[in-house]
C-alpha positions in Angstrom: 96.9 75.2 108.9 96.5 77.1 112.1 100.0 76.6 113.3 101.1 77.5 109.8 99.2 80.8 110.0 100.9 81.3 113.3 104.4 80.6 112.1 103.9 83.1 109.2 102.7 85.7 111.6 105.5 85.2 113.8 108.2 85.2 111.1 106.9 88.3 109.5 106.3 90.0 112.9 110.0 89.2 113.5 111.1 90.8 110.3 109.3 93.9 111.3 110.7 93.9 114.5 114.0 93.5 112.9 113.5 96.4 110.9 112.2 98.5 113.6 115.1 97.9 115.9 117.3 99.0 113.1 115.5 102.3 113.0 115.6 102.6 116.6 119.2 102.4 116.4 119.6 105.2 113.9 121.4 105.5 110.9 124.2 103.1 110.8 126.9 103.1 108.3 127.4 99.7 107.0 127.2 96.0 107.5 124.3 96.1 110.0 122.0 98.2 107.6 123.0 95.8 104.8 122.1 92.7 106.6 118.9 93.9 107.8 117.8 95.1 104.3 119.1 91.7 103.0 117.1 89.8 105.7 114.0 92.0 105.3 113.9 92.0 101.5 114.9 88.4 101.3 111.9 87.3 103.8 109.5 89.1 101.7 111.1 87.6 98.4 110.2 84.2 99.9 106.7 85.3 100.9 106.2 86.8 97.2 107.4 83.4 95.7 104.9 81.5 98.0 102.0 83.8 96.9 103.1 83.4 93.3 103.3 79.6 93.7 99.7 79.3 95.5 98.2 81.6 92.5 99.5 79.2 89.8 98.5 75.9 91.9 95.1 77.4 92.6 94.4 78.2 89.0 92.3 74.7 89.1 90.1 76.3 91.8 88.2 78.5 89.3 89.1 81.7 87.5 87.0 83.9 89.5 88.5 82.9 92.6 92.0 83.0 91.2 91.2 86.6 89.8 89.9 87.8 93.1 93.3 86.2 94.7 95.4 88.0 92.2 93.8 91.3 92.8 93.8 91.1 96.5 97.5 90.1 96.6 98.3 92.6 93.9 97.0 95.6 96.1 98.4 94.1 99.1 102.0 93.8 97.1 101.5 97.6 96.3 101.2 98.3 99.9 104.5 96.3 100.8 106.2 98.0 98.0 105.5 101.5 99.5 106.4 100.3 103.3 109.6 98.7 101.9 110.5 101.9 100.0 110.1 103.9 103.0 111.9 101.4 105.2 115.2 101.0 102.8 115.0 103.8 100.2 117.9 103.6 97.9 118.8 100.0 98.6 115.1 99.0 97.8 115.2 101.2 94.6 118.2 99.7 93.3 118.0 96.0 94.4 114.9 95.3 96.3 112.2 95.9 93.7 114.0 93.5 91.3 114.6 90.9 93.9 110.8 90.6 94.7 110.0 90.7 90.9 112.3 87.8 90.5 110.6 86.2 93.4 107.4 86.3 91.5 108.9 84.3 88.8 110.8 82.0 91.2 107.4 81.2 92.5 105.8 80.7 89.1 108.6 78.1 87.9 108.5 76.1 91.0 104.7 75.8 90.5 105.2 75.0 86.9 107.7 72.2 87.8 106.7 71.2 91.4 103.5 69.8 92.7 103.2 70.0 96.2 101.0 67.6 98.1 97.6 68.5 99.6 99.0 68.9 103.4 102.0 71.0 102.1 99.8 73.1 100.0 97.8 73.9 103.0 100.7 74.6 104.9 101.7 77.0 102.4 98.5 78.8 102.6 98.5 78.9 106.3 102.0 80.7 106.2 100.7 83.2 103.5 97.7 84.0 105.4 99.6 84.5 108.9 101.9 86.8 106.6 98.9 88.6 105.1 97.4 89.5 108.5 100.6 90.6 110.1 101.8 92.6 107.0 98.3 94.1 106.8 98.3 95.1 110.3 101.7 96.9 110.0 101.4 98.4 106.8 97.7 99.1 106.2 95.9 99.9 109.4 96.6 103.4 110.8 98.5 103.7 114.1 96.7 103.4 117.3 93.6 105.7 117.7 94.0 107.0 114.5 91.8 104.4 113.0 88.0 104.4 112.5 86.5 101.1 113.7 83.1 101.3 111.9 84.4 101.7 108.2 87.0 99.1 109.2 84.1 96.7 110.3 81.9 97.8 107.1 85.0 96.9 104.9 85.7 93.6 106.3 81.9 92.7 106.4 81.8 93.7 102.4 84.9 91.5 101.8 83.4 88.6 103.5 80.3 88.9 101.6 82.4 89.1 98.3 84.3 85.8 99.6 80.8 84.1 100.2 79.7 85.1 96.7 82.7 84.1 94.7 82.6 80.6 96.3 81.7 77.6 93.9 78.1 76.4 94.1 77.8 73.7 96.6 81.0 74.3 98.6 80.4 75.1 102.1 
């Protein structure tokens, strides 16, 4: 699972690096911009489908856990939506949002018809965890030296308590 999280972290860092390299290159006029948009959006479509799959497959874990997961990922997706809109503007408004919305349905359909084994599901969750970490760092944390450490620690601590409180009884 740790290797899968590292892989997810690396893949999504690579997607961000690709987009940042394109930004640094200035305004292009064609194929390169389109390719970067398609790779960036396509990578996030796979991510969204994986999250949707995990949400459907996790439904047996308990309603409260799935509800917290859905809320957390929904808020995370709002942040990603904003970041992708800022990054790609018109192409994202015209196509990208629809691609990501379709990815939610694809993940749901895959979960409805294909049951991944336990080890595969653990790898999937690891990739998602790595993606959540890097994407949160990129789009949700303030730039260097503009953040506030203690409020961040307080929020992380409160979230950890929330996770522990929502754990089913008897689970360690």
